C-alpha positions as a Markdown table, in Angstrom:
| # | Residue | x | y | z |
|---|---|---|---|---|
| 1 | Met | 134.0 | 65.4 | 93.9 |
| 2 | Lys | 137.3 | 64.1 | 95.5 |
| 3 | Asp | 139.4 | 67.0 | 94.3 |
| 4 | Asn | 137.0 | 69.6 | 95.9 |
| 5 | Lys | 137.4 | 67.9 | 99.2 |
| 6 | Leu | 141.2 | 68.2 | 98.9 |
| 7 | Ile | 140.7 | 72.0 | 98.2 |
| 8 | Ala | 138.3 | 72.4 | 101.1 |
| 9 | Glu | 140.9 | 70.9 | 103.5 |
| 10 | Phe | 143.7 | 73.0 | 102.0 |
| 11 | Met | 141.6 | 76.1 | 102.6 |
| 12 | Gly | 141.3 | 75.1 | 106.3 |
| 13 | Asn | 137.6 | 74.2 | 106.2 |
| 14 | Ile | 136.7 | 71.7 | 108.8 |
| 15 | Pro | 134.8 | 68.5 | 108.2 |
| 16 | Ile | 131.9 | 68.7 | 110.7 |
| 17 | Phe | 130.5 | 65.3 | 109.7 |
| 18 | Glu | 132.1 | 62.6 | 107.5 |
| 19 | Asn | 131.3 | 64.3 | 104.2 |
| 20 | Glu | 130.1 | 67.8 | 105.2 |
| 21 | Tyr | 132.3 | 70.8 | 105.6 |
| 22 | Gln | 131.9 | 74.0 | 107.6 |
| 23 | Met | 133.0 | 76.6 | 105.0 |
| 24 | Val | 134.8 | 79.4 | 106.8 |
| 25 | Thr | 135.2 | 81.4 | 103.5 |
| 26 | His | 131.5 | 81.1 | 102.4 |
| 27 | Asn | 129.3 | 82.6 | 105.2 |
| 28 | Asn | 130.0 | 79.7 | 107.6 |
| 29 | Met | 127.5 | 77.6 | 105.7 |
| 30 | Cys | 127.7 | 73.8 | 105.7 |
| 31 | Tyr | 128.2 | 72.1 | 102.4 |
| 32 | Gly | 128.3 | 68.4 | 101.6 |
| 33 | Val | 131.3 | 67.2 | 99.6 |
| 34 | Asp | 129.1 | 66.9 | 96.5 |
| 35 | Glu | 127.9 | 70.6 | 96.9 |
| 36 | Leu | 131.4 | 72.1 | 96.9 |
| 37 | Lys | 131.7 | 74.5 | 93.9 |
| 38 | Tyr | 135.5 | 74.9 | 93.4 |
| 39 | His | 135.3 | 73.3 | 90.0 |
| 40 | Thr | 132.4 | 75.5 | 88.7 |
| 41 | Asp | 132.4 | 78.8 | 90.5 |
| 42 | Trp | 135.1 | 81.4 | 90.1 |
| 43 | Asn | 134.1 | 83.1 | 93.4 |
| 44 | Trp | 135.0 | 79.9 | 95.2 |
| 45 | Leu | 138.1 | 79.1 | 93.2 |
| 46 | Met | 139.7 | 82.5 | 93.2 |
| 47 | Gln | 140.1 | 82.5 | 97.0 |
| 48 | Val | 142.1 | 79.3 | 96.6 |
| 49 | Val | 144.1 | 80.8 | 93.7 |
| 50 | Glu | 144.9 | 83.9 | 95.9 |
| 51 | Lys | 146.2 | 81.7 | 98.7 |
| 52 | Ile | 148.3 | 79.6 | 96.3 |
| 53 | Leu | 149.8 | 82.7 | 94.7 |
| 54 | Asn | 150.7 | 84.1 | 98.1 |
| 55 | Ile | 152.4 | 80.8 | 99.1 |
| 56 | Ser | 154.2 | 80.5 | 95.8 |
| 57 | Leu | 155.6 | 84.0 | 96.1 |
| 58 | Glu | 156.7 | 83.2 | 99.7 |
| 59 | Leu | 158.4 | 80.0 | 98.5 |
| 60 | Asp | 159.9 | 81.9 | 95.6 |
| 61 | Ser | 158.2 | 79.4 | 93.3 |
| 62 | Met | 157.6 | 81.4 | 90.1 |
| 63 | Glu | 156.9 | 78.2 | 88.1 |
| 64 | Thr | 153.9 | 77.6 | 90.2 |
| 65 | Tyr | 152.9 | 81.2 | 90.1 |
| 66 | Tyr | 152.9 | 81.3 | 86.3 |
| 67 | Asn | 151.3 | 77.8 | 86.0 |
| 68 | Ile | 148.3 | 79.1 | 88.0 |
| 69 | Thr | 148.1 | 82.6 | 86.4 |
| 70 | Asp | 148.4 | 81.3 | 82.8 |
| 71 | Ser | 145.4 | 79.0 | 83.4 |
| 72 | Ile | 143.1 | 81.6 | 84.8 |
| 73 | Pro | 140.9 | 82.3 | 81.7 |
| 74 | Asn | 139.7 | 78.6 | 81.8 |
| 75 | Ile | 138.1 | 77.4 | 85.0 |
| 76 | Glu | 138.8 | 73.7 | 84.3 |
| 77 | Gln | 142.5 | 74.4 | 83.7 |
| 78 | Thr | 142.7 | 76.6 | 86.7 |
| 79 | His | 141.0 | 74.0 | 88.9 |
| 80 | Glu | 143.4 | 71.3 | 87.6 |
| 81 | Ala | 146.4 | 73.6 | 88.3 |
| 82 | Val | 145.1 | 74.2 | 91.8 |
| 83 | Ile | 144.8 | 70.5 | 92.4 |
| 84 | Glu | 148.3 | 69.9 | 91.1 |
| 85 | Phe | 149.7 | 72.5 | 93.4 |
| 86 | Ile | 147.9 | 71.3 | 96.5 |
| 87 | Lys | 149.1 | 67.7 | 95.9 |
| 88 | Trp | 152.7 | 68.9 | 95.5 |
| 89 | Tyr | 152.3 | 71.2 | 98.5 |
| 90 | Asn | 151.0 | 68.4 | 100.7 |
| 91 | Glu | 154.0 | 66.2 | 99.8 |
| 92 | Gln | 156.4 | 69.0 | 100.8 |
| 93 | Asn | 155.3 | 69.1 | 104.4 |
| 94 | Ile | 155.5 | 72.9 | 104.4 |
| 95 | Met | 154.0 | 74.2 | 107.6 |
| 96 | Ile | 151.6 | 77.1 | 107.6 |
| 97 | Asn | 151.2 | 78.4 | 111.1 |
| 98 | Lys | 148.3 | 80.5 | 112.4 |
| 99 | Ile | 148.8 | 83.4 | 114.9 |
| 100 | Tyr | 145.7 | 84.6 | 116.7 |
| 101 | Cys | 145.2 | 88.1 | 118.1 |
| 102 | Asp | 146.4 | 88.1 | 121.7 |
| 103 | Ile | 143.6 | 90.4 | 122.7 |
| 104 | Cys | 140.4 | 89.2 | 120.9 |
| 105 | Ser | 141.6 | 85.7 | 119.9 |
| 106 | Gln | 139.4 | 86.0 | 116.8 |
| 107 | Ala | 141.5 | 87.6 | 114.1 |
| 108 | Ser | 144.4 | 85.5 | 112.8 |
| 109 | Val | 147.3 | 85.6 | 110.4 |
| 110 | Glu | 148.5 | 82.7 | 108.4 |
| 111 | Thr | 152.3 | 82.7 | 108.1 |
| 112 | Leu | 155.2 | 80.5 | 107.1 |
| 113 | Gln | 157.1 | 81.8 | 110.2 |
| 114 | Ile | 157.6 | 79.4 | 113.1 |
| 115 | Ile | 155.5 | 80.5 | 116.1 |
| 116 | Thr | 157.1 | 80.8 | 119.5 |
| 117 | Glu | 155.9 | 81.9 | 122.9 |
| 118 | Glu | 157.4 | 85.3 | 122.1 |
| 119 | Thr | 155.4 | 85.8 | 118.9 |
| 120 | Phe | 152.9 | 88.5 | 119.3 |
| 121 | Tyr | 150.0 | 89.6 | 117.1 |
| 122 | Cys | 147.3 | 92.2 | 117.7 |
| 123 | Cys | 144.7 | 92.8 | 115.0 |
| 124 | Thr | 143.9 | 96.3 | 113.6 |
| 125 | Met | 140.4 | 96.3 | 115.2 |
| 126 | Cys | 141.8 | 95.7 | 118.7 |
| 127 | Arg | 144.5 | 98.3 | 118.2 |
| 128 | Asp | 141.9 | 100.9 | 117.1 |
| 129 | Asn | 139.6 | 100.0 | 120.0 |
| 130 | Asn | 142.3 | 100.1 | 122.7 |
| 131 | Glu | 143.9 | 103.5 | 121.9 |
| 132 | Asp | 144.0 | 104.3 | 125.6 |
| 133 | Arg | 146.3 | 101.4 | 126.5 |
| 134 | Glu | 149.7 | 100.6 | 125.2 |
| 135 | Ile | 149.9 | 97.5 | 123.0 |
| 136 | Lys | 153.3 | 96.2 | 122.0 |
| 137 | Asp | 154.2 | 95.9 | 118.3 |
| 138 | Asn | 153.5 | 92.8 | 116.3 |
| 139 | Asn | 156.8 | 90.8 | 116.0 |
| 140 | Phe | 156.1 | 88.4 | 113.3 |
| 141 | Tyr | 157.7 | 88.8 | 109.9 |
| 142 | Glu | 155.3 | 90.6 | 107.5 |
| 143 | Asp | 157.1 | 89.0 | 104.5 |
| 144 | Cys | 156.1 | 85.5 | 105.7 |
| 145 | Val | 152.4 | 86.4 | 105.9 |
| 146 | Ile | 150.1 | 84.4 | 103.6 |
| 147 | Asp | 146.7 | 85.6 | 104.7 |
| 148 | Tyr | 144.9 | 87.8 | 107.3 |
| 149 | Lys | 141.5 | 86.8 | 108.6 |
| 150 | Ser | 139.3 | 88.8 | 110.9 |
């Protein structure tokens, strides 16, 4: 389904072959485009809804927020609202940047903030495991954060 491919790419999933995606959010399993379940499985779709709601709040787009939340009891309507948002979002050229932990390089933060050489991020796990050494404070804007991944 073409729309599910659009969602997979929006969620940052990488095509490893022409029509097969490595799904970061689903146990790192590989799924063909025709196996994507965003249109039938709430577990898949709600991760997308959460990301969209976070973005819409950051962009102060309450119309988008209510359009998505009002459609939630119906998976078909929610899927359609998600597609509508992603198409609009892609046309806006809004840049989501990813900051990786400076210590482990594994954990990351998705943010609307522009990343510079001075931007620093250290994940909670690295902070907890490095109590004996001084780690400088994170200096990205918390209110620009869309998602944390560890």
